[in-house]
C-alpha positions, 0 to 999 in steps of 0.5 A, a space after each residue: 373829657 366828660 365822664 359817664 354817670 353811674 347806673 341808677 340804683 333803686 335804693 333812692 326810693 328810701 333816702 334813709 336806707 340810701 344815705 344812712 351811712 353818710 352821717 357816720 364818723 370818719 373811720 380813717 384819718 390820714 396825712 397827704 396821700 395820692 388820690 385816684 383821678 377819674 377823667 382829666 383835671 383841667 390845666 390851670 386848676 391848681 391849688 388846695 380845696 379845703 372842706 370842714 364839717 362834723 367828722 365825729 358824729 358820736 362820743 364814746 359810742 353815743 350819737 350826738 343829739 344834733 349834727 352841729 355838735 359833731 367834732 370837726 374834721 378838715 379835708 384837704 384835696 391838693 391839685 397840681 400838675 394833673 394829679 391829686 393828693 388828699 389829707 383828712 384829720 379830726 380837729 382835736 380841740 382842747 376839750 376833745 383832747 380832755 375827753 379822750 384823756 379821761 375816757 368819757 364825754 365831758 361837754 355837750 349833750 352827751 355829758 352827764 347832767 352834773 357836768 352839763 350844768 357845771 359847764 353851763 354855769 362856767 360858760 364852758 363848751 367844746 369848741 367843735 371847730 366844725 363849720 367852715 375854714 378860712 385862710 388869712 395871712 398865711 394862717 389856716 383857721 377852722 371856724 365854729 360860731 360859738 367859739 374862737 377860731 382854731 388854727 390848723 397847719 396846712 402842711 399836715 392838718 395838725 391842730 395848733 389850737 384856739 386863737 383870739 387873733 392877738 387879743 382882738 376876738 372878744 368872745 366868739 368868731 362866726 363861721 361865716 366871714 365875708 370878704 370885700 374884694 375891692 377893700 382887700 379885707 375880710 369881715 366877720 362877727 361874734 356874739 357875746 351873751 351876758 347881762 347884755 347881748 353884744 354883736 362884735 364886728 371884726 375887720 381882717 385886712 390882707 395886710 396888717 393886724 385884725 381889729 374890732 370895727 365896732 360893737 352893737 347891742 342886740 335886743 336879745 341873744 339869738 342864733 345869728 348864723 350869717 351876714 353879708 357885705 357890700 363895698 360900703 355896708 355890712 348887713 345883718 338879718 337878725 331872725 327871731 330864733 331866740 337862745 333859751 338861756 336858762 336851758 344853756 346855763 343848766 344844760 337841760 335838754 338836747 341841742 334843739 331845746 336851746 333855741 325857740 322860734 319866736 315869730 312875734 319878735 319879728 326880724 331885725 335888719 341892721 346895717 353898719 356903714 364900714 367907714 362910719 360904723 357908729 351910724 348904725 341903721 336898724 328896723 324890724 320886718 316880718 319874721 323869716 329865717 336865713 342860714 346863708 347869704 349869696 351876695 350883696 352889692 350897692 345899686 345907687 346911693 341908697 339901694 343895697 341888693 341882697 341875694 339870700 336863701 330864705 325860709 319861712 321859719 326855723 323848722 330846718 334846725 330840727 330836721 338836721 338832727 336826723 342823719 343822712 336824710 335830705 331836709 327841706 331847703 330854702 329859696 334863693 331870693 333877692 331883696 332890695 334894702 334902702 337904709 335911709 327909708 328903713 325898708 326891705 322889699 318883698 323877696 323876689 325869687 331868683 330860682 324855683 329850685 329848693 337850694 342852699 349853700 350859695 357861693 359866688 366868684 370870690 374875685 367879685 365879693 361885695 360887688 355885682 355878679 352875674 351868677 350864684 352857685 347853689 346845691 339842691 339836696 332834695 328828692 334828686 340832688 343837683 348843683 346849679 349855676 343860677 343867672 341872677 341878672 338874666 334869669 335861668 339856670 344851668 343844672 347838673 343832676 347828680 346820679 341817684 344815691 349821690 349827695 353833693 355839698 356846697 359848690 366852691 367856684 374857682 376862677 379860670 379860663 373859659 368860665 372857671 370850675 365849680 368843685 363839690 364834694 359828693 358822697 356815693 352811697 352805693 360805694 360808700 365813698 366820696 369824691 370831688 366833682 370838677 364841673 366846667 363853670 360854663 357848662 355844669 349841666 354836662 357833668 364832671 370833667 373829672 372826679 377825684 376819689 378819696 378812697 373812703 367816705 367823708 361825713 357831711 361837710 358844711 363849707 370850704 374854700 379853694 386856695 390857688 397854688 400861688 397863694 398857699 
């Protein structure tokens, strides 16, 4: 059963007017409650979709200076037996709880200057837990790249608190872990900024304790948002987005002022062999920026194929500060990395569609895949399945005034499904769109309406029912 798309609305002529309420705070927190399903949920699509993003966009009435400062909120949509239940709660970090007790902003750019400087000198910041979520060995972790992971319960989304995974995490834990399916292990990293800047690399096996795989010195503190893994290598593209340390230490300026684009530094490529992490390969190339990788795989003994979303510069950081307005997105490209030759090929476009949030079939993470799913939040919003081997793409063009999120692919019969959280600006309500993985261009086979608006979310996962 395919659903009829809503009628076109003229408000799309002004993105600011159309989506101004999108980037506003969550107005109602709740535990699991029944959700309305429009259409029919496919048989076999059973489990929980989890999405994370900034749920509070202001602090005591004052807007945050950037979307990345917002306090995280976790959304769970549970699908089972053709029905849906949903829960949505703000993640109450220790810092947010302290602010609520004292009745004023104490952290981030909304705090007073004295507090900001004192926090910087003590290297204390709020753990916003607002970027991503991962499930590991029965634990649910909300992730924020500048802090420790925050544990949350799946049953009611209650905040347990920050964790260093039994002393393993030295400082920070990135919001972008990557699993290598063949190794049954998830890898991640963190950055420590001090007298030296250190890159800590972690391994989290499906069975057994987490460990620190290696620590690599970096040339300087930078914003390092993501990395990618193959079956034998971990690959980092270190773009020249410097952290302005003195501003962070003194708490001077807003969020964007803490970073400086320095193209004269070039970009550094770092390759870490998983089985011999001491044999690091690193070299420099021309500058670029990358928020997210799609996938990477081994193609021969000295050839790593990397699919990623490339930007020429760091301008997208500043664009994200304006609520609700679509920003310029990058281009999905393919590069070939040859570690022994220390070369990275010129990027080859895989699609002309401006896009972000590339995701794949999780069963093949770290190996070759046929397609990558992307979201395009441009003048007209789209969800696309890009054929990265044969070329071409299948595109669902969203109704006017609807904004998508990252597509999450769920394997299943006859092509599986792609789930994307969509905001309807006319109704000021969000829904989960269920797309047929084989024919996404036909539009949703079902919509799960949340009954309220959900602020922007960045990343999510789907936990199959058997794995809960």
